[in-house]
C-alpha positions as CSV (number, residue, x, y, z in Angstrom):
1,M,21.9,-9.1,-55.7
2,S,21.9,-10.3,-52.1
3,R,24.8,-10.5,-49.7
4,F,25.5,-11.5,-46.1
5,V,26.2,-8.5,-43.7
6,T,27.2,-8.3,-40.1
7,G,28.8,-5.9,-37.6
8,K,29.4,-2.3,-38.7
9,E,28.2,-3.1,-42.3
10,L,24.8,-4.3,-41.0
11,E,24.4,-1.0,-39.0
12,E,25.3,1.0,-42.1
13,V,22.8,-1.0,-44.2
14,V,19.9,-0.4,-41.8
15,C,20.7,3.3,-41.4
16,D,21.0,3.8,-45.2
17,I,17.6,2.1,-45.6
18,L,16.0,4.6,-43.1
19,F,17.8,7.6,-44.5
20,Q,17.4,7.0,-48.3
21,A,13.7,6.1,-48.3
22,K,11.8,8.2,-50.8
23,R,8.4,6.5,-51.3
24,Q,8.2,3.6,-48.9
25,L,9.7,2.7,-45.5
26,L,8.9,-0.5,-43.7
27,L,10.2,-1.1,-40.2
28,M,9.4,-4.5,-38.7
29,S,10.8,-5.2,-35.3
30,P,9.4,-6.7,-32.1
31,Y,11.4,-4.3,-30.0
32,I,12.1,-0.6,-30.9
33,K,14.2,1.9,-29.0
34,L,15.4,4.9,-30.9
35,D,18.5,6.7,-29.8
36,D,19.4,10.3,-30.9
37,Y,21.2,9.0,-34.0
38,F,18.2,7.0,-35.3
39,R,15.9,10.0,-34.7
40,N,18.3,12.3,-36.4
41,I,18.2,10.1,-39.5
42,L,14.4,9.7,-39.5
43,D,13.8,13.4,-38.9
44,K,14.7,13.9,-42.6
45,H,11.2,12.6,-43.4
46,A,9.3,14.5,-40.8
47,H,7.6,16.8,-43.3
48,N,7.5,14.5,-46.4
49,P,3.9,13.6,-47.2
50,D,5.1,11.5,-50.2
51,L,6.9,8.9,-48.0
52,E,4.6,6.1,-46.7
53,I,6.0,4.7,-43.4
54,L,4.8,1.4,-42.0
55,V,6.0,0.4,-38.5
56,V,5.2,-3.1,-37.3
57,F,6.0,-4.1,-33.7
58,G,4.9,-6.7,-31.2
59,K,5.4,-8.8,-28.1
60,N,4.5,-8.1,-24.4
61,E,0.7,-7.9,-24.5
62,G,0.5,-7.1,-20.8
63,N,3.1,-4.3,-21.0
64,I,3.5,-2.9,-24.5
65,T,6.1,-0.4,-23.3
66,R,8.6,-3.3,-22.9
67,S,8.4,-3.6,-26.7
68,V,8.4,0.1,-27.6
69,S,8.4,3.1,-25.3
70,L,5.7,5.7,-25.0
71,A,8.3,8.3,-26.1
72,D,9.0,6.4,-29.3
73,L,5.4,5.8,-30.1
74,E,4.8,9.6,-29.7
75,Y,7.8,10.2,-31.9
76,F,6.4,8.1,-34.7
77,T,3.1,10.0,-34.6
78,K,4.6,13.2,-36.0
79,F,5.1,11.8,-39.5
80,P,2.5,12.9,-42.0
81,R,1.9,9.5,-43.6
82,I,2.4,6.7,-41.1
83,T,0.8,3.5,-39.9
84,L,1.6,1.6,-36.7
85,V,0.6,-2.0,-36.6
86,Y,0.7,-4.2,-33.5
87,V,1.5,-8.0,-34.0
88,P,1.5,-9.8,-30.6
89,N,3.5,-12.8,-31.7
90,L,6.0,-11.0,-33.9
91,H,9.6,-12.2,-33.8
92,A,10.9,-11.4,-37.3
93,K,13.0,-8.3,-38.1
94,Y,13.0,-6.7,-41.5
95,Y,13.8,-3.2,-42.8
96,A,13.2,-2.0,-46.3
97,N,12.5,1.0,-48.5
98,E,11.5,1.0,-52.2
99,S,14.9,-0.1,-53.4
100,K,16.6,-2.2,-50.7
101,G,15.9,-4.3,-47.7
102,V,17.5,-6.5,-45.1
103,V,16.2,-9.6,-43.3
104,T,18.1,-9.7,-40.1
105,S,18.3,-10.8,-36.5
106,I,18.7,-7.3,-35.1
107,N,15.9,-5.3,-33.5
108,L,15.6,-1.6,-34.1
109,Y,17.1,-1.1,-30.7
110,D,20.2,1.1,-30.0
111,Y,21.6,-1.5,-27.5
112,S,21.5,-4.2,-30.1
113,F,23.6,-2.2,-32.5
114,R,26.2,-1.4,-29.9
115,N,26.5,-4.7,-28.1
116,N,25.1,-7.7,-29.8
117,I,26.4,-10.1,-32.4
118,E,23.9,-9.8,-35.3
119,F,23.7,-10.5,-39.0
120,G,21.4,-10.4,-41.9
121,V,20.9,-10.9,-45.7
122,Y,20.9,-7.6,-47.6
123,S,19.3,-7.1,-51.0
124,E,19.3,-4.2,-53.4
125,T,17.2,-3.5,-56.5
126,I,18.7,-5.4,-59.4
127,P,19.1,-4.0,-63.0
128,L,16.0,-4.1,-65.1
129,M,17.0,-7.0,-67.4
130,E,18.0,-9.1,-64.4
131,K,14.7,-8.2,-62.7
132,L,12.7,-9.3,-65.7
133,L,14.6,-12.6,-65.9
134,D,14.3,-13.1,-62.2
135,S,10.5,-12.5,-62.2
136,V,10.2,-15.3,-64.8
137,N,12.1,-17.8,-62.6
138,R,11.4,-16.7,-59.1
139,K,11.0,-13.7,-57.0
140,S,14.0,-12.2,-55.4
141,V,14.6,-12.8,-51.7
142,D,13.9,-9.2,-50.9
143,N,10.7,-9.1,-52.9
144,Q,9.5,-12.2,-51.1
145,A,10.4,-10.7,-47.7
146,F,8.7,-7.4,-48.5
147,E,5.5,-9.1,-49.7
148,Y,5.4,-11.4,-46.6
149,A,6.1,-8.5,-44.2
150,V,3.3,-6.4,-45.8
151,Q,0.9,-9.4,-45.6
152,V,1.6,-9.7,-41.9
153,A,0.9,-6.0,-41.5
154,F,-2.4,-6.3,-43.4
155,N,-3.5,-9.2,-41.2
156,H,-3.1,-7.5,-37.9
157,D,-4.5,-4.5,-36.1
158,V,-3.6,-0.9,-36.8
159,V,-3.2,1.1,-33.6
160,F,-2.4,4.4,-35.2
161,A,-2.8,5.9,-38.7
162,K,-2.0,9.4,-39.9
163,R,-2.5,10.6,-43.5
164,P,-1.6,13.7,-45.5
165,T,-4.5,16.1,-46.1
166,Y,-4.6,17.9,-49.4
167,K,-6.8,20.5,-51.1
168,Q,-7.2,20.4,-54.8
169,R,-6.0,23.6,-56.5
170,T,-8.6,25.7,-58.3
171,G,-8.4,28.4,-61.0
172,M,-7.5,28.4,-64.6
173,V,-3.9,27.3,-64.2
174,S,-4.9,24.4,-62.0
175,K,-7.4,23.2,-64.6
176,L,-4.6,23.0,-67.1
177,L,-1.8,21.7,-64.9
178,G,-3.7,20.1,-62.0
179,G,-2.0,19.7,-58.7
180,K,-2.9,19.9,-55.0
181,D,-1.6,21.6,-51.9
182,Y,-0.8,19.6,-48.8
183,L,-2.3,20.9,-45.5
184,E,-1.9,19.8,-41.9
185,P,-2.0,16.0,-41.8
186,T,-5.0,14.2,-40.2
187,V,-4.9,11.5,-37.6
188,V,-7.5,9.0,-38.9
189,F,-7.2,6.4,-36.2
190,N,-5.6,6.3,-32.7
191,A,-5.9,3.4,-30.4
192,L,-2.5,3.8,-28.7
193,D,-3.9,4.9,-25.3
194,A,-6.2,1.8,-25.3
195,L,-3.3,-0.5,-26.3
196,L,-1.0,0.9,-23.6
197,H,-3.6,0.5,-20.9
198,N,-4.9,-2.9,-22.1
199,R,-8.4,-1.6,-22.9
200,P,-10.5,-2.9,-25.9
201,Y,-10.3,-0.9,-29.1
202,E,-11.8,-1.2,-32.5
203,S,-10.1,-3.7,-34.8
204,R,-9.1,-1.8,-37.9
205,R,-6.9,-3.2,-40.7
206,L,-4.5,-1.4,-43.1
207,A,-6.8,-1.9,-46.1
208,Q,-9.5,0.1,-44.5
209,F,-7.5,3.4,-44.5
210,P,-7.1,5.7,-47.5
211,K,-3.7,6.7,-48.8
212,E,-4.5,10.4,-48.2
213,I,-7.5,12.6,-47.4
214,E,-9.2,15.3,-49.4
215,F,-9.7,18.4,-47.2
216,S,-13.5,18.4,-47.7
217,Q,-13.6,15.0,-46.0
218,T,-12.4,16.5,-42.7
219,L,-15.4,18.9,-42.5
220,A,-18.6,18.2,-40.8
221,Q,-21.2,17.0,-43.3
222,V,-24.2,17.6,-41.0
223,R,-24.9,21.0,-39.5
224,P,-24.7,20.8,-35.7
225,S,-27.6,22.0,-33.6
226,R,-27.2,25.2,-31.6
227,A,-27.4,23.2,-28.3
228,E,-24.5,21.0,-29.3
229,V,-22.3,24.0,-30.1
230,E,-23.4,25.9,-27.0
231,A,-22.6,22.8,-24.8
232,Q,-19.0,23.3,-25.9
233,S,-18.9,26.8,-24.5
234,L,-19.2,25.7,-20.8
235,T,-16.5,27.4,-18.8
236,V,-14.9,26.6,-15.4
237,A,-17.0,29.3,-13.9
238,T,-19.5,26.8,-12.6
239,P,-17.5,23.7,-11.7
240,T,-18.4,21.5,-8.9
241,R,-16.3,18.5,-7.8
242,P,-18.6,15.7,-6.7
243,T,-18.1,13.7,-3.6
244,S,-19.1,10.1,-3.1
245,T,-22.6,11.3,-1.9
246,T,-23.3,13.7,-4.7
247,R,-26.8,13.0,-6.0
248,T,-29.3,14.7,-8.3
249,S,-32.9,14.0,-9.2
250,D,-34.0,13.0,-12.7
251,T,-37.2,14.2,-14.4
252,R,-39.2,11.4,-12.7
253,G,-38.2,12.4,-9.2
254,N,-36.0,9.4,-8.7
255,N,-32.6,9.8,-7.1
256,T,-29.7,8.8,-9.4
257,H,-26.0,9.0,-8.9
258,R,-24.5,11.6,-11.2
259,N,-20.8,12.2,-11.7
260,S,-19.8,10.5,-8.4
261,E,-18.2,7.6,-10.3
262,L,-16.5,9.6,-12.9
263,E,-12.8,8.8,-13.1
264,P,-10.4,11.8,-13.0
265,R,-9.6,13.5,-16.3
266,S,-6.7,15.8,-16.6
267,K,-7.3,19.5,-17.4
268,R,-11.1,19.0,-17.1
269,E,-13.5,20.1,-14.4
270,Y,-16.7,18.4,-13.4
271,Y,-20.0,20.1,-14.0
272,R,-23.1,19.8,-12.0
273,A,-25.8,18.1,-14.2
274,T,-29.3,19.5,-14.5
275,P,-32.3,17.1,-15.0
276,A,-32.0,17.6,-18.8
277,D,-28.3,17.0,-18.9
278,G,-26.5,14.0,-20.5
279,Y,-22.9,13.2,-21.2
280,C,-20.9,12.9,-24.4
281,I,-20.1,9.2,-24.7
282,R,-16.6,10.0,-26.0
283,T,-15.4,12.9,-23.9
284,G,-17.7,12.9,-20.9
285,V,-18.5,16.6,-21.1
286,V,-22.1,17.7,-20.2
287,I,-24.4,18.0,-23.2
288,P,-28.2,17.9,-23.6
289,F,-29.6,14.4,-23.0
290,N,-30.6,12.9,-26.3
291,P,-29.8,9.2,-27.0
292,N,-30.0,10.0,-30.7
293,R,-27.3,12.7,-30.3
294,P,-24.9,11.3,-27.7
295,F,-21.8,13.3,-28.8
296,C,-20.6,16.8,-28.2
297,Y,-19.9,18.7,-31.4
298,D,-16.1,18.0,-31.6
299,A,-16.6,14.3,-30.8
300,Y,-19.3,14.1,-33.4
301,R,-17.0,15.5,-36.0
302,R,-14.4,12.8,-35.2
303,W,-17.0,10.1,-35.2
304,A,-18.5,11.3,-38.5
305,E,-15.2,10.6,-40.3
306,F,-16.0,6.9,-40.2
307,E,-19.7,6.7,-38.9
308,N,-19.2,3.4,-37.1
309,E,-22.2,3.1,-34.8
310,D,-20.6,0.2,-32.9
311,Y,-17.3,1.9,-32.2
312,P,-16.6,1.5,-28.4
313,E,-16.9,4.7,-26.5
314,R,-15.8,5.8,-23.0
315,F,-18.9,7.1,-21.1
316,C,-22.5,6.4,-20.5
317,H,-24.8,9.1,-22.0
318,L,-27.2,9.0,-19.1
319,S,-25.1,8.7,-16.0
320,G,-21.6,9.8,-17.2
321,R,-20.1,6.7,-15.7
322,P,-17.0,5.3,-17.5
323,S,-18.2,2.5,-19.8
324,H,-14.9,1.0,-20.7
325,G,-15.9,0.4,-24.3
326,R,-19.4,-0.9,-23.5
327,T,-21.2,2.1,-25.0
328,S,-21.4,3.2,-28.6
329,K,-23.5,5.5,-30.9
330,R,-25.9,2.6,-31.3
331,A,-26.1,1.9,-27.6
332,P,-25.1,5.0,-25.7
333,I,-26.6,4.1,-22.3
334,L,-25.2,1.5,-19.9
335,T,-27.8,-1.1,-18.9
336,D,-26.2,-2.3,-15.7
């Protein structure tokens, strides 16, 4: 059930695949640029937790925005069940949902649809009897393409993953009928900022992420200390912006640079550190110095979702200096 498509028919095929998806939507394209029409079609799925969207893109390691714009990356992050995978050497283009797909030369790029000569091979789900006979002899072209595309996605790094969050229904009726309620979706992994700025990020693969998240898994499993919570209540009433000569003394009377090397962070003030102060290794905010507890409360809750003690963090717990991924829960203090 395959046929050659080009021109306007190719555009209609791709748009139908995007619009008609119910359970799965796979978009594989080295270059992505969404115009208003593509977004209008995809917006249909913006609140559908049952649709699993997988976007695979690539090329331009030194400047990812040449492959996909920041605006389009941010647009994709709004969907409740979506995974973005980066494949540096991707050149293939393939679009599919649960019932149809097209292997094609065309990028998901508005200019390509308007100006280029492109074509592809389009396949639809075949009748059940033909599918059974086909499975005995050989897999259909689309099945092979889909499986290979998914294999590529599984073998490369996820840079963003968001999953539906649900809460199991309780009560007598729910015990008889079951069911669950979907809540606000949860971002389970986000390395987009690191990717866009060529910084190292944790290598995570598609198989490591759940299909969806039970509400209780989003809650802190360890009661935070009072000091951790109170550290979050710091206000801008005592900010001080350090200069290049700002120094403080540690508990041993030695002079150490504090805050003077902190890089600017939007919408955040600097705070003068006391001898007992440390810094959250993920956010850089001032917290009590304790190498065994190097996170502020909110950062600890995010870290506790996966509990990876070697996950690269942003700041040194002792000095507050940017660590550029060289600190972690296991090693929260820079040694150089």
